[in-house]
N, C-alpha and C positions, 0 to 999 in steps of 0.2 A: 456611106463609105462604099471608096467603091473595094473591087480584092485589089486592085496597086495602094491608096489609099490603106487598108489593111493590112495586108503585108509588113509596107512603111510606119508606122507605127506598130507589131513586131520585131523589124529589125531596132526602133529609135532604145524598146522595152531593153532585149536584144543586150544592147549598147549601154543603154546605165545598167543591169545588170554584175555585166565585166569589167560593171567601174567601181563596185561596190552601194550605188544609186538607188541602189533598190526606193524608198520611199515613195520616188520618181518610176519607180519599171511599176509598182502598183499604182501610185494617179493613170496612169498611161490604159492599162489596163482595166482600168474598173468601168474607164471612162467609153471606155469601146460599148457598144448597143447589147445589150443580154446577149441578142442570138451570136452574136461574133463569141460571149465568153466561151459560149461554150465548143469552142473551136479545138482542136488535136493540139495545132501552137503555139494555144492561150495556156489552154491547163497544161498541157509539159510545160510552156513559163512560169506558171507556176509553182509547178513546181520544182524548179528551177528555183525561183525568189523562196520560197516557205523554207527549199535547202541550204544555202544561203546560209539563212539566218537564223539556223539548226533550229526548224523547228516541223526534224525529223518524222514525226508521227503523223504528223496535217499528211507533209509530200507526201511517205508514201500512203498515206487513206484515196491517193491526188489522183500518183502512181500505177497504182488500184486499179483506179482505172481504166485509164487509158492502155492496164494486161487485159483485160478482160476488157478494151472493147481492140482491141489488138492478140486475140490471145497466140497465134505464129509467131510473136515474135520473142525473140530467149532477151531481147536488151533491156525491154521492159520486164521485163519479174528478175532480172540482174537486180537491176533499178529498187524495185520496190527489198528487193533481199536485201542489198546493201541500206537501206534506208533505215529503214527495220533496227538492223547490227547497229546503226550509228547512231538513229535515237537507243540504246541501250534493250531492244523490246528481241535477247538475246535466240531465249524459248521463239518467241512471232516467224524473227526470220529465215530459224535455221524451219521450219512449217510448211515456210511456204519456195521457202530456198531449195528441199526435199517434195515436195510434192510437184516441185517446176521441174525436176529431175527422170520426173519421170515422164513426164511428155522430150527436155532433150536432156544429152548429154552435155554440158557445160563449163569451160575447167574453171571459170568465174561464182560460174552457182556450187562447184565441187571446192570451194574457197576459202567464199562467203562459210559456207555449209562447218567449213575445216574450223574455217575465225570464231562462228556460237561457242564450239562441241566444245574448244578453247577455254571460251573461259565458262563454260558449265564444267569445265571441268573431267572431261569427256574424251583425256589426253588418246588413247589409245585410240580410236573413234577419229579425232579431230590427224590424230597421225596420216590413218588415213585415206580419207580426203583428201590432206594435203595431198599429199603424195598421187592418190587421183585425177586430182585441179593439175597438176606439176609434169603429167603426163597428157595431161589432156591440150598444159599447154606452155610449156615445156621455160617460157617469159614470165609468167607467178615466185619460181625459185627464187632469183633477186626480184622483187617484194616481196617476198617472205622469208630471206633475210633482217629483210630490216623493219617488217610487223609485230610491236610491241604485242599482239596475241601466241606468234607461236616461240618470243624469246624464250619462253621453258623451253622449244629443241633445239636448241639453239646452244646454250652455256654450257661455258663452257668451266667445269667447274676446281676451285683451289690448285687439286695433287694435277692436273693436267698438268696447268698455267706450268706449275715446277719441274718436270721432264723433261730431262733429258735425252736432247737425241740423239 
């Protein structure tokens, strides 16, 4: 298989994923020679497929493999943390985000850490992490407003609604 054919197969699999045709994408990936299935781009496609199929733990393990291959890329650390959070592994997501924060000070990592802390009932820590996330990335403020993980922070009491101004 030529490099051009390989890239065409990867693009086709990406298109299938975008269309929700996961089985077709898996067939393309599985038909690749074994050596090519170990390419970074193919592993990233598998992460997308597993994530799109709500297999977040498996996706996070593959994403972690990529993160370890490319330790200087914060985006891969964010992806692992997010996938673990989506899987409901709040402690695992918190641990991974916290470790990544020792290397990168990133708004998304603080945001995911805040989501985990909120889910684990550590509301003051969640608030502090969310504040830091928004300081680093002000656009996260709007995201937090609609995030169910932070509903407790933005609740309006009945007393507040009944107040006249």
